C-alpha positions as CSV (number, residue, x, y, z in Angstrom):
1,M,39.4,-11.9,-39.4
2,A,42.9,-11.2,-38.1
3,I,43.3,-8.2,-35.8
4,T,46.8,-7.7,-37.1
5,S,45.6,-7.2,-40.6
6,A,42.9,-4.7,-39.7
7,N,43.3,-1.0,-40.2
8,Q,44.1,0.0,-36.6
9,L,42.8,3.6,-37.1
10,E,39.5,2.1,-38.2
11,L,38.8,1.1,-34.6
12,L,39.1,4.7,-33.4
13,Q,37.1,6.0,-36.3
14,T,34.3,3.5,-35.6
15,A,34.3,4.3,-31.9
16,E,34.1,8.0,-32.7
17,A,31.2,7.5,-35.2
18,V,29.2,5.3,-32.8
19,A,29.8,7.7,-29.8
20,R,28.7,10.7,-31.9
21,E,25.5,8.9,-33.1
22,K,24.5,7.7,-29.7
23,M,25.8,10.8,-27.9
24,I,28.0,8.9,-25.5
25,D,31.6,9.1,-24.5
26,P,34.0,7.5,-27.1
27,A,36.0,6.0,-24.3
28,L,32.9,3.8,-23.4
29,V,32.8,2.5,-27.0
30,I,36.5,1.7,-26.9
31,E,36.1,-0.1,-23.6
32,A,33.3,-2.1,-25.1
33,M,35.6,-3.0,-28.0
34,E,38.3,-4.1,-25.6
35,E,35.9,-6.3,-23.8
36,S,34.6,-7.9,-27.0
37,L,38.1,-8.6,-28.3
38,A,39.1,-10.1,-24.9
39,R,36.1,-12.5,-25.0
40,A,37.1,-13.5,-28.5
41,A,40.7,-14.1,-27.4
42,K,39.5,-16.3,-24.5
43,S,37.6,-18.5,-26.9
44,R,40.9,-19.0,-28.7
45,Y,43.3,-19.3,-25.8
46,G,40.9,-20.8,-23.2
47,A,38.3,-19.5,-20.8
48,E,40.7,-20.2,-17.8
49,M,43.1,-17.5,-19.0
50,D,42.7,-13.9,-17.8
51,I,43.1,-12.2,-21.2
52,R,42.9,-8.5,-21.4
53,V,43.0,-6.1,-24.4
54,S,44.1,-2.5,-24.5
55,I,43.5,-0.3,-27.5
56,D,45.8,2.7,-27.9
57,R,43.7,5.8,-27.9
58,K,46.0,7.5,-30.4
59,T,47.1,4.8,-32.8
60,G,44.3,2.3,-32.5
61,K,46.7,-0.6,-31.9
62,A,45.2,-3.5,-29.9
63,T,47.5,-5.1,-27.4
64,F,46.6,-8.6,-26.1
65,T,48.0,-9.6,-22.7
66,R,47.7,-12.5,-20.3
67,V,47.4,-11.6,-16.6
68,R,48.5,-14.0,-13.8
69,T,48.3,-13.3,-10.1
70,V,50.7,-14.5,-7.4
71,I,49.0,-16.4,-4.6
72,D,49.9,-17.2,-1.0
73,P,50.3,-21.0,-1.0
74,E,49.9,-21.1,2.8
75,T,46.4,-19.7,2.7
76,E,45.3,-20.4,-0.9
77,E,45.3,-23.4,-3.1
78,L,46.4,-23.1,-6.7
79,E,43.2,-23.7,-8.6
80,N,43.8,-22.1,-12.0
81,Y,47.3,-22.7,-13.5
82,Q,46.5,-20.3,-16.4
83,A,45.7,-17.3,-14.2
84,Q,47.6,-18.0,-10.9
85,M,51.1,-19.0,-9.9
86,T,53.0,-19.5,-6.7
87,P,55.8,-17.2,-5.6
88,E,58.3,-19.9,-6.5
89,Q,57.0,-20.1,-10.1
90,A,56.9,-16.3,-10.3
91,K,60.7,-16.0,-9.6
92,Q,61.4,-16.5,-13.3
93,Y,59.6,-13.2,-13.9
94,L,60.1,-11.2,-10.7
95,D,63.2,-10.8,-8.4
96,D,61.2,-10.8,-5.2
97,P,57.6,-12.0,-5.9
98,K,55.0,-11.5,-3.2
99,P,51.3,-12.7,-2.9
100,G,49.1,-10.3,-4.9
101,D,51.8,-9.4,-7.4
102,V,50.6,-9.4,-11.0
103,I,52.6,-10.8,-14.0
104,V,51.5,-9.5,-17.4
105,D,52.6,-11.2,-20.6
106,E,51.8,-10.1,-24.1
107,V,50.3,-12.7,-26.3
108,P,49.8,-12.8,-30.1
109,P,46.5,-11.3,-31.5
110,V,43.9,-13.9,-32.4
111,E,42.3,-14.8,-35.7
112,M,38.6,-14.2,-35.3
113,G,36.3,-16.5,-37.2
114,R,32.8,-15.5,-38.3
115,I,31.2,-16.7,-35.0
116,A,33.8,-15.0,-32.8
117,A,33.4,-11.8,-34.8
118,Q,29.6,-11.9,-34.5
119,S,30.0,-12.5,-30.7
120,A,32.3,-9.5,-30.4
121,K,29.9,-7.4,-32.3
122,Q,27.1,-8.4,-30.0
123,V,29.2,-7.4,-26.9
124,I,29.9,-4.0,-28.4
125,L,26.3,-3.4,-29.3
126,Q,25.2,-4.4,-25.7
127,K,27.7,-2.2,-24.0
128,V,26.9,0.7,-26.3
129,R,23.2,0.2,-25.6
130,E,23.8,0.2,-21.8
131,A,26.0,3.3,-22.1
132,E,23.3,5.0,-24.1
133,R,20.6,4.1,-21.6
134,D,22.8,5.4,-18.7
135,R,23.3,8.6,-20.6
136,Q,19.5,9.0,-21.2
137,Y,18.8,8.3,-17.5
138,E,21.4,10.8,-16.2
139,E,20.2,13.5,-18.7
140,F,16.5,13.2,-18.0
141,K,16.3,12.2,-14.3
142,D,16.4,15.8,-13.2
143,R,13.8,16.9,-15.7
144,V,10.9,15.0,-14.2
145,G,8.1,17.5,-13.8
146,T,8.9,19.6,-16.9
147,I,7.4,19.8,-20.4
148,I,9.3,18.6,-23.4
149,N,8.7,18.9,-27.2
150,A,8.7,15.5,-28.9
151,V,8.2,14.0,-32.4
152,V,6.1,10.9,-32.9
153,K,8.1,7.9,-34.2
154,R,5.6,5.0,-34.1
155,E,2.8,3.5,-32.2
156,E,3.0,0.1,-30.4
157,Y,-0.1,-1.5,-28.9
158,G,-1.7,1.8,-28.3
159,N,1.5,3.3,-26.7
160,V,3.1,6.2,-28.6
161,I,6.9,6.1,-28.9
162,V,8.4,9.6,-29.4
163,D,11.8,11.0,-30.2
164,L,13.0,13.5,-27.5
165,Q,14.8,16.1,-29.6
166,G,17.3,13.5,-30.7
167,H,18.3,12.7,-27.1
168,G,16.5,9.4,-26.7
169,E,13.1,7.9,-26.8
170,G,10.1,8.3,-24.5
171,V,6.8,6.5,-24.2
172,L,3.4,8.0,-24.0
173,R,1.3,5.1,-22.7
174,R,-2.3,4.6,-23.7
175,N,-3.7,5.7,-20.4
176,E,-1.6,8.9,-20.5
177,K,-3.1,10.1,-23.8
178,I,-6.0,12.4,-24.1
179,G,-8.9,10.2,-25.3
180,R,-9.7,11.8,-28.6
181,E,-6.1,12.3,-29.7
182,S,-4.5,10.2,-32.5
183,Y,-1.0,10.6,-33.8
184,R,0.9,9.9,-37.0
185,P,4.7,9.6,-37.5
186,N,6.5,13.0,-37.4
187,D,3.7,14.7,-35.5
188,R,5.0,17.2,-33.0
189,I,3.5,17.1,-29.5
190,R,4.2,18.5,-26.1
191,C,4.4,16.1,-23.1
192,Y,4.9,16.2,-19.4
193,I,7.9,14.1,-18.1
194,K,6.1,12.1,-15.5
195,D,8.8,9.6,-14.5
196,V,12.3,8.5,-15.4
197,R,13.4,5.0,-14.3
198,R,16.6,3.1,-14.8
199,E,15.4,0.0,-16.7
200,A,17.4,-2.9,-18.2
201,R,15.2,-2.9,-21.3
202,G,12.2,-1.0,-22.8
203,P,11.5,2.6,-22.3
204,Q,13.0,4.6,-19.4
205,I,11.3,8.0,-19.9
206,F,7.6,8.0,-19.2
207,L,5.5,10.8,-20.5
208,S,1.9,12.1,-19.9
209,R,-0.6,14.4,-21.4
210,T,-3.3,13.6,-18.8
211,A,-1.5,14.4,-15.6
212,P,-2.8,17.4,-13.6
213,E,0.8,18.7,-13.4
214,F,0.9,19.0,-17.2
215,M,-1.9,21.5,-17.1
216,A,-0.2,23.4,-14.3
217,E,3.1,23.6,-16.3
218,L,1.2,24.8,-19.4
219,F,-0.3,27.7,-17.4
220,K,3.2,28.4,-16.0
221,M,4.4,28.8,-19.6
222,E,1.5,31.0,-20.6
223,V,1.1,33.2,-17.5
224,P,4.2,35.2,-16.5
225,E,2.8,35.9,-13.0
226,I,2.8,32.1,-12.3
227,Y,6.4,31.8,-13.6
228,D,7.5,34.7,-11.4
229,G,5.7,33.3,-8.3
230,I,3.2,36.1,-7.9
231,I,0.4,33.7,-8.6
232,E,0.5,30.1,-7.4
233,I,-1.5,27.1,-8.7
234,K,-2.7,25.4,-5.5
235,A,-4.6,22.5,-7.0
236,V,-5.6,21.0,-10.3
237,A,-8.3,18.4,-11.1
238,R,-8.8,17.0,-14.6
239,D,-11.2,14.8,-16.6
240,P,-8.6,14.8,-19.5
241,G,-10.0,16.0,-22.8
242,S,-13.3,17.0,-21.3
243,R,-13.2,19.4,-18.3
244,A,-10.8,20.6,-15.6
245,K,-10.7,22.8,-12.5
246,I,-7.7,24.8,-11.4
247,A,-7.4,26.7,-8.1
248,V,-5.1,29.8,-8.0
249,I,-4.1,32.3,-5.4
250,S,-2.3,35.7,-5.8
251,Y,0.3,37.0,-3.4
252,D,-0.1,40.5,-4.8
253,N,-3.4,42.1,-3.8
254,S,-3.4,44.3,-6.9
255,I,-3.4,41.2,-9.2
256,D,-6.6,39.2,-9.8
257,P,-5.4,35.5,-10.1
258,V,-8.4,34.4,-12.1
259,G,-8.2,37.3,-14.5
260,A,-4.4,36.9,-15.0
261,C,-4.8,33.2,-15.9
262,V,-7.7,34.0,-18.3
263,G,-5.8,36.7,-20.1
264,M,-6.9,39.5,-22.4
265,R,-10.0,38.2,-24.2
266,G,-9.2,34.7,-22.8
267,S,-6.0,34.5,-24.8
268,R,-3.9,32.7,-22.1
269,V,-6.4,30.1,-21.1
270,Q,-7.4,29.5,-24.7
271,A,-3.7,28.6,-25.5
272,V,-3.9,25.9,-22.8
273,V,-7.3,24.7,-24.0
274,N,-6.0,24.4,-27.6
275,E,-3.1,22.3,-26.4
276,L,-5.4,20.0,-24.5
277,Q,-7.8,19.4,-27.4
278,G,-10.6,21.7,-26.3
279,E,-10.6,20.7,-22.6
280,K,-12.9,23.2,-20.8
281,I,-11.1,24.8,-17.8
282,D,-12.8,26.4,-14.8
283,I,-10.3,28.8,-13.0
284,I,-11.4,29.4,-9.4
285,P,-9.9,31.4,-6.5
286,W,-8.3,29.2,-3.8
287,N,-9.2,29.8,-0.2
288,E,-7.7,28.3,3.0
289,D,-11.3,28.1,4.4
290,A,-12.5,24.7,3.2
291,P,-16.2,25.5,2.9
292,T,-15.5,28.8,1.0
293,F,-13.0,26.9,-1.3
294,L,-15.7,24.2,-1.9
295,V,-18.3,26.8,-2.8
296,N,-15.9,28.2,-5.4
297,A,-15.0,24.7,-6.6
298,L,-18.6,23.9,-7.3
299,Q,-19.0,26.8,-9.7
300,P,-21.1,27.4,-11.8
301,A,-23.6,25.9,-9.3
302,E,-24.9,28.1,-6.5
303,V,-24.6,26.7,-3.0
304,T,-27.0,27.5,-0.1
305,K,-25.1,26.0,2.8
306,V,-22.1,23.7,3.6
307,V,-21.5,21.5,6.7
308,L,-17.9,20.3,7.1
309,D,-16.9,17.2,9.0
310,E,-13.1,17.8,9.3
311,E,-12.3,14.5,10.9
312,A,-14.0,12.4,8.2
313,E,-12.8,14.8,5.5
314,R,-16.4,14.9,4.3
315,I,-18.6,17.9,3.5
316,E,-22.4,18.2,3.0
317,V,-23.5,20.7,0.4
318,V,-27.0,22.1,0.2
319,V,-28.2,23.6,-3.1
320,P,-31.6,24.7,-4.5
321,E,-33.6,22.1,-6.3
322,E,-33.0,23.8,-9.7
323,Q,-29.2,23.9,-9.1
324,L,-28.8,20.2,-8.2
325,S,-28.1,18.9,-11.8
326,L,-25.7,21.8,-12.3
327,A,-23.8,21.0,-9.0
328,I,-23.5,17.3,-9.8
329,G,-22.7,17.9,-13.4
330,R,-22.9,15.5,-16.4
331,R,-22.3,12.0,-15.1
332,G,-21.2,13.5,-11.8
333,Q,-18.3,15.3,-13.4
334,N,-18.6,18.7,-11.6
335,V,-18.8,17.2,-8.1
336,R,-16.1,14.7,-8.9
337,L,-13.7,17.4,-10.0
338,A,-14.6,19.6,-7.0
339,S,-13.9,16.6,-4.7
340,Q,-10.5,16.0,-6.3
341,L,-9.6,19.7,-6.1
342,T,-10.5,20.1,-2.4
343,G,-9.6,16.7,-1.2
344,L,-13.0,16.3,0.4
345,D,-15.8,13.8,0.0
346,I,-18.8,15.7,-1.0
347,D,-22.5,14.9,-0.4
348,I,-24.9,17.1,-2.3
349,M,-28.5,17.4,-1.4
350,T,-31.3,19.8,-2.1
351,E,-32.8,22.2,0.4
352,E,-35.9,20.0,0.5
353,E,-33.8,16.9,1.3
354,E,-31.8,18.7,3.9
355,S,-35.0,20.0,5.5
356,A,-36.4,16.5,5.6
357,R,-33.3,15.1,7.2
358,R,-33.2,17.8,9.8
359,Q,-36.9,17.1,10.6
360,A,-36.1,13.3,10.9
361,E,-33.3,14.1,13.3
362,F,-35.6,16.4,15.3
363,E,-38.3,13.7,15.5
364,E,-35.7,11.0,16.4
365,R,-34.3,13.0,19.3
366,T,-37.7,14.0,20.5
367,K,-38.7,10.4,20.6
368,L,-35.5,9.5,22.6
369,F,-36.4,12.0,25.3
370,V,-40.0,11.0,25.4
371,D,-39.2,7.3,25.8
372,T,-36.3,7.6,28.2
373,L,-37.2,10.6,30.4
374,D,-40.9,10.0,30.4
375,L,-41.6,13.5,29.0
376,D,-44.5,14.8,27.0
377,E,-43.8,15.5,23.4
378,F,-43.9,19.3,23.8
379,F,-41.3,19.3,26.5
380,A,-39.1,16.9,24.6
381,Q,-39.2,19.1,21.6
382,L,-38.3,22.0,23.8
383,L,-35.1,20.2,24.8
384,V,-34.2,19.4,21.2
385,S,-34.8,23.0,20.2
386,E,-32.4,24.1,22.9
387,G,-29.7,22.0,21.3
388,F,-29.7,18.9,23.5
389,T,-29.0,15.8,21.4
390,S,-28.3,13.0,23.9
391,L,-29.1,11.7,27.4
392,E,-25.5,12.3,28.5
393,E,-25.9,16.0,27.7
394,V,-29.0,16.3,29.9
395,A,-27.6,14.2,32.7
396,Y,-24.2,15.9,33.1
397,V,-24.7,19.5,31.8
398,E,-24.4,22.4,34.2
399,L,-27.7,23.0,35.9
400,D,-27.7,26.6,34.7
401,E,-28.0,25.4,31.1
402,L,-31.3,23.7,31.9
403,L,-32.6,26.7,33.9
404,V,-32.5,29.0,30.8
405,I,-35.2,26.9,29.2
406,D,-38.6,28.5,29.5
407,G,-40.7,26.8,32.2
408,V,-37.8,24.9,33.8
409,D,-37.2,25.7,37.4
410,E,-34.5,24.2,39.7
411,D,-36.7,21.3,40.9
412,T,-37.6,20.4,37.3
413,A,-34.0,20.5,36.2
414,N,-32.9,18.3,39.0
415,E,-35.6,15.8,38.2
416,L,-34.6,15.8,34.5
417,Q,-31.0,15.0,35.4
418,A,-32.0,12.4,37.9
419,R,-34.1,10.6,35.3
420,A,-31.4,10.8,32.7
421,R,-28.7,9.5,35.1
422,D,-31.0,6.6,36.3
423,Y,-31.6,5.6,32.7
424,I,-27.9,5.8,31.9
425,D,-27.0,3.7,35.0
426,A,-29.5,1.1,34.1
427,Q,-28.2,0.9,30.5
428,N,-24.6,0.7,31.8
429,K,-25.5,-2.2,34.1
430,K,-27.2,-4.1,31.3
431,A,-24.3,-3.5,28.9
432,L,-21.9,-4.7,31.6
433,E,-23.9,-7.9,32.1
434,N,-24.0,-8.5,28.4
435,A,-20.2,-7.9,28.1
436,R,-19.5,-10.4,30.9
437,E,-21.7,-13.0,29.2
438,L,-19.8,-12.5,26.0
439,G,-16.5,-13.2,27.8
440,A,-15.2,-9.8,28.5
441,E,-12.5,-10.0,31.3
442,D,-12.0,-7.6,34.2
443,S,-8.8,-6.3,32.7
444,L,-10.8,-4.8,29.8
445,I,-13.9,-3.8,31.9
446,E,-11.8,-1.8,34.4
447,F,-9.6,-0.1,31.7
448,E,-10.0,3.6,32.1
449,G,-11.6,5.4,29.2
450,L,-14.0,2.5,28.2
451,T,-17.7,2.8,29.0
452,P,-19.7,-0.4,29.6
453,Q,-21.3,0.1,26.1
454,M,-17.8,0.3,24.6
455,V,-16.8,-2.9,26.4
456,E,-19.9,-4.6,25.1
457,A,-19.2,-3.5,21.5
458,L,-15.6,-4.7,21.8
459,A,-16.6,-8.1,23.2
460,K,-19.1,-8.6,20.4
461,D,-16.1,-8.1,18.0
462,D,-14.1,-10.7,19.9
463,V,-12.0,-8.1,21.8
464,K,-12.3,-9.5,25.3
465,T,-9.1,-8.9,27.1
466,L,-6.7,-6.0,27.6
467,E,-4.2,-7.9,25.5
468,D,-6.7,-8.1,22.6
469,F,-7.4,-4.4,23.0
470,A,-3.7,-3.5,22.9
471,T,-3.2,-5.4,19.6
472,C,-5.9,-3.3,17.8
473,A,-5.0,-0.7,15.2
474,D,-6.3,2.8,15.7
475,W,-8.5,2.6,12.6
476,E,-10.1,-0.7,13.9
477,L,-11.4,1.2,16.8
478,A,-12.2,4.7,15.4
479,G,-12.8,3.8,11.7
480,G,-11.3,5.5,8.8
481,W,-11.1,5.8,5.0
482,T,-9.1,3.8,2.5
483,T,-8.8,4.1,-1.3
484,D,-9.9,1.1,-3.3
485,G,-9.6,1.3,-7.1
486,G,-9.6,5.1,-6.9
487,E,-12.7,5.2,-4.8
488,R,-12.7,6.2,-1.1
489,V,-14.1,3.4,1.0
490,K,-15.3,3.7,4.6
491,D,-13.9,1.3,7.2
492,D,-16.3,1.2,10.2
493,G,-14.6,1.2,13.6
494,I,-15.7,-0.8,16.7
495,L,-15.9,2.3,18.8
496,E,-17.0,4.7,16.0
497,P,-20.6,4.8,17.2
498,F,-19.2,6.3,20.5
499,D,-17.5,9.2,18.6
500,V,-14.0,8.0,19.5
501,S,-11.4,9.8,17.3
502,L,-8.3,8.4,15.9
503,E,-6.2,10.4,18.4
504,E,-8.2,9.0,21.3
505,A,-8.0,5.5,19.9
506,Q,-4.2,5.8,19.6
507,H,-3.9,7.1,23.2
508,M,-6.0,4.3,24.6
509,I,-4.1,1.6,22.7
510,M,-0.7,3.0,23.8
511,T,-1.9,3.3,27.4
512,A,-3.0,-0.4,27.3
513,R,0.4,-1.4,25.9
514,I,2.2,0.5,28.7
515,L,0.0,-1.2,31.4
516,L,0.9,-4.6,29.9
517,G,4.6,-3.7,29.9
518,W,4.9,-3.9,26.1
519,V,6.1,-0.3,25.8
520,D,8.4,1.7,28.1
521,P,7.0,5.3,28.6
522,A,10.6,6.6,28.7
523,D,11.1,5.4,25.1
524,L,7.9,7.2,24.0
525,E,9.0,10.4,25.6
526,S,12.4,10.2,23.9
527,E,10.7,9.6,20.5
528,E,8.3,12.5,21.1
529,D,11.3,14.8,21.9
530,E,13.1,13.7,18.7
531,V,10.0,14.4,16.7
532,E,9.5,17.8,18.3
533,G,13.2,18.6,17.8
534,T,13.0,17.7,14.1
535,E,9.8,19.8,13.6
536,T,11.6,22.8,15.3
537,E,14.6,22.4,13.1
538,E,12.4,22.3,10.0
539,A,10.4,25.3,11.1
540,E,13.6,27.3,11.7
541,A,15.0,26.2,8.3
């Protein structure tokens, strides 16, 4: 095919048609055509030549030119005679050539054979495809977190490919579909735009119907008070297609957040339920008090008592025997959703189980005081009943706190504390001997903040020097929680039995590093000042 014989206006018409179909700038299509023609020309004139093509945007005429650059022979070597020339050679084209000058010659258009034409077509298609993907990315990147109406086009390996109102394609992956749903071509569905990524191939717009945010956006569409900001959705937990819990709060005391979300005769919540294939939804009031919020989240079960462990983000819930199955739910669904909603790990037990546990703790502490303080059982029970849980509490509590116990005078209180301190001293001595036998060095033993029992525990875990201690992570000492396969897993800390918190572990580790000269205290102070300054600026903003 000869370019000279082609209808020049046809190039512009083709560019306009492609741009209109793909919703991209016609200039991008013309640039793709110019590049494809330049590649075809290089195959004719030689790959060493710098051939460029320019298509007139009004007439469609394609101009082929060869570009050569003037080099500096003192610093560069002439490597490509087709694309470079020396200043001396350039004098036949320019009066005063200098390095960096460009000489442009027009060359005859090329005859394109079948292979060259096919190659040019592939270049155009590739460039158009890239421009189309760029356009899709730019159009949808700021729409993440919104709902879009889509039309099903086809299904590929369980993933549903949808048309986004003619503006591109999105993918609803198998794990983002509600379990019971099946789609046919041309079905209309609503989806949540979960992510938009710039990808070289494949889908760029990722959709979801199982995301908790999808439910929140549906309520926002159905409940004007949420849209206006009067009611806020604080948390959503879903078992897609089966059951969900949503926590709401009202910033207007005259508006009931639960009632507003339910609507007249359940009309508002029913619209969301219908969209989600009958997914049952519990709407509960949010509360900043974690135990109160949890009691609400476990509805419809009735809760007798809750005990919160804020550091471990765990909570114990006590329910009547007849409420246990309701609180746990079918296959643990109710407690699982409540846990997701509150962000707490929940242990549910009956009143009988809780009573048995409390009795076991009472007996264990009673036995501790009987064995270590040489008390009779009645007196030991009296101490436990008054709230004493450890020998340290008995040994170092203010004397007045012992004197309030019935039958305890000053002499008895002093004797109790003397026995407790003697026992603790003996245990400390034994722990210290064990630690030394295990190889614990004086640098660790003498470190402030560590008890002999702590040093013994560290030595058993092969932490025997201050250097070893300084290299520990805070969670290795205090323990913590990690997520493995969606399940929260407990990591036991070396010093966790001694109730060392993460903050205390961090402080001890940093102190050890300062003592060893690994960290300059001045650097720490400057970092703390920067953090405090940033927090102040954010608060003021």
